[in-house]
C-alpha positions in Angstrom: -27.5 -98.5 -12.3 -24.8 -100.9 -10.6 -28.0 -102.5 -9.1 -29.3 -102.9 -12.5 -26.3 -104.5 -13.9 -26.1 -107.0 -11.3 -29.8 -108.0 -12.2 -29.0 -108.2 -15.9 -25.8 -110.1 -15.0 -27.6 -112.5 -12.6 -30.4 -113.3 -14.8 -28.1 -113.6 -18.1 -26.0 -116.5 -16.1 -29.6 -118.0 -14.9 -30.5 -118.3 -18.7 -26.7 -120.1 -19.5 -27.2 -122.5 -16.8 -30.9 -123.6 -17.6 -30.0 -123.8 -21.4 -27.0 -125.8 -20.3 -29.5 -127.9 -18.1 -32.0 -128.4 -20.8 -29.9 -129.4 -23.5 -27.7 -131.6 -21.5 -30.9 -133.6 -20.0 -32.7 -133.6 -23.4 -29.6 -135.3 -25.1 -28.9 -137.5 -22.9 -32.3 -138.7 -22.8 -33.1 -138.8 -26.4 -29.6 -140.8 -26.8 -31.0 -143.3 -24.0 -34.1 -143.4 -25.4 -32.5 -144.7 -29.2 -30.3 -146.8 -27.5 -33.0 -148.5 -25.4 -35.3 -148.6 -28.9 -32.5 -150.2 -30.8 -31.6 -153.1 -28.2 -34.9 -153.7 -28.0 -35.7 -153.3 -31.4 -33.6 -155.8 -32.5 -35.3 -158.5 -30.2 -38.9 -157.6 -31.7 -38.8 -160.4 -34.2 -38.1 -163.2 -31.9 -41.3 -162.8 -29.9 -44.6 -161.0 -29.3 -43.9 -160.3 -25.8 -40.3 -158.2 -26.7 -43.0 -156.2 -29.0 -45.2 -155.5 -26.1 -42.3 -154.6 -24.1 -41.0 -152.8 -26.9 -44.0 -150.4 -27.5 -44.3 -150.0 -23.0 -40.4 -148.8 -22.9 -41.4 -146.1 -25.8 -44.1 -144.8 -24.4 -43.0 -144.8 -20.8 -39.8 -143.3 -21.8 -41.6 -140.6 -24.1 -43.8 -140.1 -21.4 -40.8 -139.0 -18.9 -39.6 -137.0 -21.4 -42.5 -134.9 -22.0 -43.3 -134.6 -18.3 -39.5 -133.3 -18.0 -40.3 -130.6 -20.5 -43.3 -129.6 -18.5 -41.5 -129.3 -15.7 -38.9 -127.6 -17.4 -41.0 -124.8 -18.7 -42.9 -124.4 -15.7 -40.1 -123.9 -14.1 -38.4 -121.3 -16.7 -41.1 -118.7 -16.9 -41.5 -119.2 -13.1 -37.6 -118.0 -13.0 -38.0 -115.4 -15.8 -41.4 -114.0 -14.2 -39.5 -113.6 -10.8 -36.3 -112.0 -12.5 -38.6 -109.8 -14.5 -40.5 -108.8 -11.3 -37.0 -108.3 -9.4 -35.8 -106.1 -12.2 -38.6 -103.9 -12.3 -38.5 -103.7 -8.4 -35.0 -102.5 -8.8 -35.5 -99.9 -11.6 -38.7 -98.6 -9.5 -36.3 -98.3 -6.4 -33.4 -97.0 -8.1 -36.0 -94.4 -9.7 -37.3 -93.3 -6.4 -34.0 -93.0 -5.0 -32.6 -90.8 -7.6 -35.4 -88.5 -7.7 -35.5 -88.7 -3.6 -32.0 -87.3 -3.9 -32.5 -84.7 -6.7 -35.2 -83.2 -4.4 -32.5 -83.2 -1.5 -29.7 -81.5 -3.6 -27.4 -84.0 -4.3 -27.5 -85.8 -7.7 -27.9 -89.4 -8.5 -25.5 -91.1 -10.8 
């Protein structure tokens, strides 16, 4: 039971950590993107070249943002799958130990 408790506790801290990383980086990327768009967008009226830079920067940072989200979800699902497999393995191991100790005459718990 103690092993199950620690596995659940570790998975909870993984969840909190990756939620914090996701929120922090998504917020910082969006703020930076809006600042770049605002600073470049004010110069759009000056020349056509600035308009091309504006479009390029917008789609460049948006593409980086999408790649970041894709990597985040891949890592997230891999970790959740890993934690689920570890949880099932430890639970089955605990079950086997409990059944084996019952056959040997001692108790589990």
